[in-house]
N, C-alpha and C positions, 0 to 999 in steps of 0.2 A: 152653659157651654163650658167644657173643660178647658183649662188653659196650658200653657206652656210645663209648668211643673207636673201638671197630673201625666202628660205625654212622656216628660222625663223619668217620673217614677216607672211607667211601664216597661220604658225602654231598658231601666237598670234591671228589670225583672229578667229580660232577655239575654242578659250578659252572659250566663253560662252557657246558653246554645251558641252563641257568637265563639264562645272560648272553644267549645269543640268543633267548630267551623275553622277557627284559625289554626289548632293543632295540626288538621287533616290537611290544611293547605301548606304548612310548614311541613310537614311528614312527606306531602308529594315531592316538593321541591328539593327535600334532602335526599330522597331517592332517585330523582332524575339526577342531581348531580354525582352521586355515588355511582349509578350504572353507566354514565355517559361520561367518565373522568378522560378518555381517550379523545374525545372532542373538545377543541378550544372554546372557550366562553362566548367569543366574538363570533364564533362559527355559524352560518345560516341554519344549519340545523338545528342548533340549541334554541335559536329564537324560535323557530317553528313549533318546537317541542314546549318551550314555555306558552306560547299561544295557547296550543291544543291542551296542555294540563289546567290554565286557570280558565280556559272556554269550556271545556268538559266538567270541570269542577263547578263551575257557576252554572251550567245547565242543570246538573244533578241537584244543586243547593236549591235552583229556582223550582225543581219539582216539589222538594220538602216543603217549601213554604207556601207552595201554591194550594188551589182549593182542592187539588187532587189528593192532598193528605190533609184529613183534617186536623189542624194545630190550632191553638189558641191564638197564636202570634205568629208573624211570616219575618221574623229578623234574617238579615243573610247579608254577607260581606261584598255584594255585588260591586260597588263602586271602588273598594280595594283591589279586588282581583282583576278589573279590568286597568286600573292604575298600575298595578304589577305586572301584566300582561306586556304593556306599554313600555314600562322602565326596564323589564329586562329583556323584552324579546323584540323591542324596536317597533319599526312598523309592521314588520309581518307579524311577529307575536301579538301586537295590539288589534290589528284587523281580523286575526283568527279568531281569538276571544271576544271581541265586538260582534262578529257573525255568530257565534252559539248564543251570546246575550240577547241579542235580536230576535234569535229562532224562539228561544225561551220566551221571550217578552209575546211574542206573536202567538206562540202554541199555548202558552199556559196562563197567559193574562187576557185581561178584557182589553177592547180596541180603545176604550175610555183612556185619555190622558197618555196614549202612545206617543204623540208628539212631544210632550213633555218629557216623557221617560227616555225618548231618543236623545234630546238634548244633553239629559245628565250622562246617559251612556257615551254619547261622543266624547263630551268634555272629559271625563275621565280617564279615558283611554287617551285622547288627544295630550292631555298633560304629561301621561308618563311616557308617551313615544318621545315628547320634547326633552323630558330629562335624560331619556335613553342616552342619547349623545354626549352628554356634560358627564355622566357617570361612567361611560364607557371609557372615557379618555383621561380617568383617574386609576390608579394604581388599586384594583380591587385588594391587593393584600395587605391595604392600610385601610379599608373602610370603617368609618369610625362615627362617633357623635355628630362631627359635622355635616357628614354625608346624609345621614338618618333625618337629622333635624331639617336641613335644606329640602329633602324631598318630601317630608311629612308635612311641612309648611305649605308646601307647593300644593300638594294633594289637598290639604284642609280649607285652603284659600277659594281652591278652585271649586271643592264642592259646596262649600257654603254659599258661592257667589252665585253659582250656577242656579241653587235652589233658590236664591232669592231671585234673582232674575226672571224666572220662569213664574213665579209668585207675583212679580210685578206686571209680568205681561199678563197676566190673567189667566195663564194655562192651568193654573190648580186655585183649589180653595182654601181659605185660611186654615181649616182643621187639618187639613194634609201637608199644608205647610209647615205646621207647628209640630206635627207628628215626625214629618221626616227632619226637621232640625232638631229635635230630641234625640231621635235614634243615631243621627250621625256626629251628636256631641257625645253621646254615650258611648258610642262604638269607638273613638278615640281610643280609649283605655282598654281595647280590646286590640284595635289597628297597628297602635304604636308598639307594643311586644311583639307582634306577629310580623310586621317588617322589619323590625329590630333583629328578631331572630333569622330571619332570612338573610339580612346584610352579613349576621357574623358566620353564617354558612356560606355565604358567597366569598367571605375573606377567608375562611379556614379552607374552603377549596380552592382558591387562589394561591394560597400560601402552599398547600399541599403541590399543587401544580408546579410552583415556582421550585419547592426543594428538589421535585422528580427532575424539572429542566437542570437545575444547577449539577444535579448528579450526573446526568446524561451529558452535560457539555463536558463536565469533568471527565468523564468517559472517553470522549473524542478530543480532547484538547492536551497536549504536553504542558505538564505544571511549570516547567522550567523556563521554556519559551513563549508559551501561550499561542504556539501554533496547533492547528488542527494536525492530529496523529493519525497513525498507521489505521487506527478502526475508523477515523473519519474518512479517511481516502478510500477504505471499504464501502464504507455506507454510500457515499458518493457516487461510486461507480455502480453499485447495485442498485441506486435510485431511479437513473433515467438512463437505461441501456440503449445505444443508438439503435435506431430502427431505420435510417436510411444514411445511404453515402455522403449527404450533407450534415448527418449527424456525427460523422466521425471523429473520434476521440483518442488521442495519444498521450500516453504516460512517459515524462521525461526525468531521469533521475540523475540527481546531481550529487556524485558520491567523492567525498574527500580521503584521498587512500591515505595521507600521513596524518589522520586527525591524532593517534596516538602522541606522534612526536609534538604537536601542535599543543595539545594541552599540556602536555609535560614541561612545556616551556613558559606558556601563560598562565596556565592555572586551570582548575575544573570546571570554573564558572564560563571561562573564555569561551567554550562553544555555544554557551545560550545565544549570547550576544553577537556570535557570528551568524548563527543561522536566522536570528531575526532580521540581521542586516543583509544577509543574502536573499531572503524572501523579500525584503524591499527592493532591494537592487532588480529583481527579476519581475517584480510588480510595474513598479514607478519608477525605480532609480535609473542608472546609467544604461543599464542593459534591459530596461524592461520594453523599449520601441522594438526590439528585436521579437518579441512574442507577443506584441501589444495586439495585434488584430485577430487573435485567437483564443481571448478571453481565458488567460490562465488562472487556475486554482491552486495554491500552493498548500503542501501538507510536510510534516516533518516524518519521515519515513522510516528512520533509525538514527541512533547515535551519530552515523556517519553519513546519514544520506537523506538530500532533501527529494521530495517527488512535487512535480507540477502535472496538473492534467491539462492540456489543451486542446480547442474544438476547431472543428473544422478543417482538420489537416491529418494526415496519416504520417508515419515516422518515415517512410520513404522519401515523402516530399519535403520532409524537412531537412534530410541527407540531400537531395537533389538541387534544392535551391541554396545550399551553402549555410542555411540557417543554424545547424549543429556546429559545424566550425566555426562559424562568425561569434556564438555565443560562447564556446568555450575560448576562444581569443580574447573577448571583451571581458570576461570575468578574469581569465590568467591576468591579463595587463590591469585590472582593478586590484587584484589581491598585491600583484608587485608595485604597484603605486601606493596603497596603505600601510606595506610593510615596510621597517626600517631595514639597515642593512645588514644587522646583525641576527633578525628574526627568520625564522624558517617560512617559506610561502605556501599556502595551501595549495595542493595538490590536485586537481580536478580531474575525475572521470565522468563522463556524459553518456548516458544511453535513453535510446527511446523504443518504444514498441507500439504498435498501433492496438488498441482496444478492440478486442471482438466482443460480440454479445454474449458473453460468458453466462451461463447460467448461476445464479446467485450461490449455490455451494461451491463452484470451483473460483471463484474471485480470488478468495483468501490464498489459494494455492497457486493462482496464477501470479499474483504479487509476489510470493515467496521465490518463484520460479524466474520472475524479472531479477528480482534482486541477486540470487545465487548467478544469475548468466552476467549479470553485471561486475560482478566479484570475480567470475572467472575470465575476464576479457582484460586485457593488456593494453587495448586500445582506448587513447584518451576521449575517442568520440566513437560510439559503438550503436549501430541500428540491429535491431534484432528481426529479422523478418518471420521467421517462422512461428506458426501457432503456437502458444505456450502450452496448450493442453496437449498437443501432440510432441511437443519437446519434454515435455515432463513424463509422458510415456516412454518416449526413446530414451530419456535419461535413466528411467527405471529398468527396461529392458538391458541396458550395455550392464547398470550395477549389477544385475542378477547375472549376467555373464560374468563380470569380473569376479563375483563370488564363486562360481563354478570353476574358474579357471585357477583361481588359489586354492581351492580346495583340494583338487587334483594336480596342480602343478602343468596344466596343459594349456599355456597362453598361446593363440597362433601367431607363430613366428615365419618371417621370411629373412633372408640373410643377403645384405647389401655388400658384394665382394669388395675387397680390396687390392689394388693391383699396383705393380711396379710400373712407373710410367714410361719407363726406357723400353722394356721388352714384353710389357701386358700381360705378366705372369702372375697368376692369382696369390696373394701373401697371407691373405686372412680375410675377414668378413665379419659383419658388424649385425648382431641381432636387431630386427625390427617388428614393432608390433604392426600387425596388418588384420584389421577387424572390418567384418562388411556388417551392414543392416539386415532387416529380413528381406529386403529385396535383392540383396546381394551387392547393394553400392557400397564401397569402400568408405568408411568413418575417418575423418581426419585426426591421427595419433594426439595432437594436443586436447582434442575433445574428449578423447578416450582417457588420458592423463588427469583432465580437468576432473571428469566424475571419479576416479579413483582418489584423487585428492579431497573433494567434497565429502565422501564417504569413509575417508581414513582408510582406505584399501591399498595406498601406493605401495608401502614397504611389502606388503603381502603380495602384491602384483609382482615386485622387482625380485621377491624370492622364489616365487614361481617361474619368473622367468630364468633365473639363474639356474633352477632345477632343470627347465627344458633345455637350455644351451649345454648343460652339462653332459645330458642324456645325449644329445646330439653330438658332442664332441667324442664321445664312446662311438658312435657311428662314423663319423669322421676318420677318426684314427685309423679304423680298418682300410680306408680307400685313399688318404691323405694324411699319412702321420704327422706331417710337420705343420699341417695347416691349424691355425688358432682361429678361435671364435671370440668376439666381443660383444660384452653385454653391458647396457646403459645404467647407471646407478646413480640415483640423485643422492643430495646432502641428507635426505630424511632416513635413508636406510644405514648412512655413514655416521649420524649422531648415534644409532641404536648400538647401545650396550651389546658386546657379543658377535656384532654381526661378522667380523673376520673368522672366529672361530667356527661358525656355523659355515661359511663358507669352504674352509678347510677341511672341516668333517664330512661335507659332501664329495668332496674332491677325492678324499680319502676312501670313502665308503665305494665310490664307482671306480677307482683306479686311474683316473685321468690325471696327467702330469699338471701340475699348478702352472708351469711356464706355457702351457696351450690355451691358457684363459687370460683375457685381458678384461679389466674392469675400466669401463668410461666414465668417469665421473663429470656429470650434468650438474646444471643449476649452481655453479661455481659460486655466485654471487650469495647466495643463502648458506653456504658452508660455515659454521661457527669453527674458529680453530681454537677448540677445547679438547682436553685429554682424549675424551672418549674416540673422537675422529684422528687424533694423533696414534691411538692405539691400534684402531682399526688398518689405518693406513701402513704402518710400519709393519704390522703383523703379515699382511698380505704380500709385502714387498719381501719381505725376509723369506716367507714360504716359496717364492718364484711366482707368484701372481704378476702380471704384468699390470702396470696403471697407466691410463689413458687420460689426458687433458682435455675436454672437449671444448670447442667455441673459444679457443685461444686468441687473444688479439681482441676480444669483445668488451675488454675491463681490464681495471687494476687489479681484481680480484685475483683472476686467474694466473697472471703473472707474480703477485704473492704468494699462491700455491705453489707455482712452479719452483719456487726458491726454497720454498718450505719442505716438499714432499719429494720422494724419488721417482717420477714419473719417467716411463720409457718410451713415451709417444704424446705428441700434442698436436691436436687437428684445430685447422683454422675454417672458419666457417664459409659457406658457399657463396655469401655476398662477397667476399674479398676475391674469390676464384672470378666471379661474374665480373667483378671491376677492374680485371687484372690488366686492362688495357692503359688505364689511366697511372700516370708515372708515381703518383703518393702511395695510391693502394701497391704498386711493385715495389717501392722502396719499404712499405710495412711488411710485405710479404719476405722480403729479404731480411729485414730485422728480425722477424719471427724465427726464421730459420736459424740465424744465427744465434739467438738466444736460446732456441730448442738445443743447439749442438752444444752450446757454452754448458747446459745442464746435463748433457748427455743423452738426449731425447731425439727422437725421430720426428720431423716435420711430415704430417698426412695432410692434403688438401681435400674437401669435400666440394660436389657440385661442378665436377670436371664434365662438362656439355662438348665440347667441341674439339676437334685434332688441335685448332690453333691455340687455345688454352693448353694442351697438354704439352705443345713445343716450347710454350712461355713459360711454363712452370718448370720444365726441365732446364731452361736457360737461367732460371734463378736460382737452380740448385736443389728444386723438389723433386724427390725420388718416388714418393707413393701418394697413391690418389683415389678418390672415389667418385662414381658419376655414371650418370646414364652413357656416356660415350663408351663404356664397359660394358655395364650390366646395369639394369634396376634392380631391385630387391626379388630374390627368388626363393622358392622353398628349397629345404635341405637337398630334396633328390636333383634337383636342377644344379644347385650349386656344386656338389659332387661329380655332376657329369660337365660342368664347365671346362670350357680350353681357352686358351687365349684368343681372343677375337681379334677381328681386323679392326683397325679404326675408323671411325667413320666421322665424316664432316659436319654431321648434322646430329642434334640430340636425340638422343631414343625417345621413343613414345612410350609411356606406361601403357 
């Protein structure tokens, strides 16, 4: 009877065929990892695919070594494939591979020793399944000799132990036992490199995935603060669009409007720590309880803005409940508490908008529109109710209209008359933009100016307005030769070199007397006292163009300008007229009048709505006014036909 050495010698001669099988198995695993790199290794789909790969491979190899193909020997890595199916595929992969192996045994093998064979198959599969949990808890990027030796030791011990137990139980004969033992011992020289190669593939694939994950993480993370960035916000919004009212989401933006000043005081690195601290404050810090019930997620939107997505609420609900105002108050108090007396305090502006279920292609533009809308707002707390897809279209329509007006010098103007308060005689008029949308609804002038500023069209728009006003002065001169017109000009035009020369050239080319044109200086707080401004103002004044200081009394900047430049008129804002019944405001109006007269300027009040206000202003020495008590802004033709109206006791309605 042949002994163990004889069977071992036969097994050694079969090693080349085993090596071919091992190479094929390693190749299939490599292909599987390569083509399915988008699927995580711990995903159920991978476990099923591992089971199918090892199961189908085992079935095919069983056909090759069966009597179906006449071969001199029947070597095949059945045990190792079942072990690997359980090790890499868990219970799903193991059971799938075991099912294929059982089918191969029933279809291709004899019924003899079926029970013994099944014990061997189940044991190999179960050992791999047990080790699966242990292996998956370890970092696959660090798979090495330790994991290989542990897995192979378990595989070897289970394989030899099961065969020995089957033999001891009398389920197989001695010849078959020694033949199996010899083949399993010789197969170690093939199985170890095969399992090692598969482990190397797993480690390489895991390292590649980890590098890709780090690159992706870097792409969605701000490198200085470690916070998720704007791309992460976009991906977050696109990932799960709300499908029901219960899934409503709102984006809240926190903009620090004086960030440049803060950085100049504290240094460039200060803002990084500030955003980290603000994110903590909004999450679990002193202000976190305000939004705690809305599952907030925080993102760094830009260098000056932090974004937060809150769930199960709308922007309108946040505003109605006072949450927005409360949040602004708490954060402002927190900033004041942390700052020393000498340090500037972050000035916060908060905006919110309910996120619609935008298509993916429009999310980026929606975020951009939200940011631009917040920047264009002067309110510390702002809720934007309009759909930003619609607002973007509206903004673009208005931009095109602005370009067209600038190109042809034809902005739509109405004129707000100025009246002598005593006899209601028309003494001038102020040109005002009056723009309507496609439905004929009026657009707020601040919105028009916001779009003009956003697209750097404000200077062009003001020049087009000047052209239109000068043309209208020609027409007015024929009917009302002494009537002058005023046009609002911002700091943006006054800081433009050669502005005054262009205005004077325009007047000369049309033959309009400079004294009939009044330039009202707006945005006085933004006007720098530089040489270009000084030259433009002096050139206009010396040529006879009248200068008017708008919104006088609303800040120190206006008083400084009055002391510096030769204004012939100063205007006080409508809020002072509205509050004329209050003693302190009456005193302020008197002081404004005295200051204006001291500098040789006339005082004009805006917003005169009632006869009582007219009489009160006359008592305070104010002689000129504008407001709906006299007339709202009208087209030029109506201005020319205007006569002194009878005073009304109620405000006029636009």
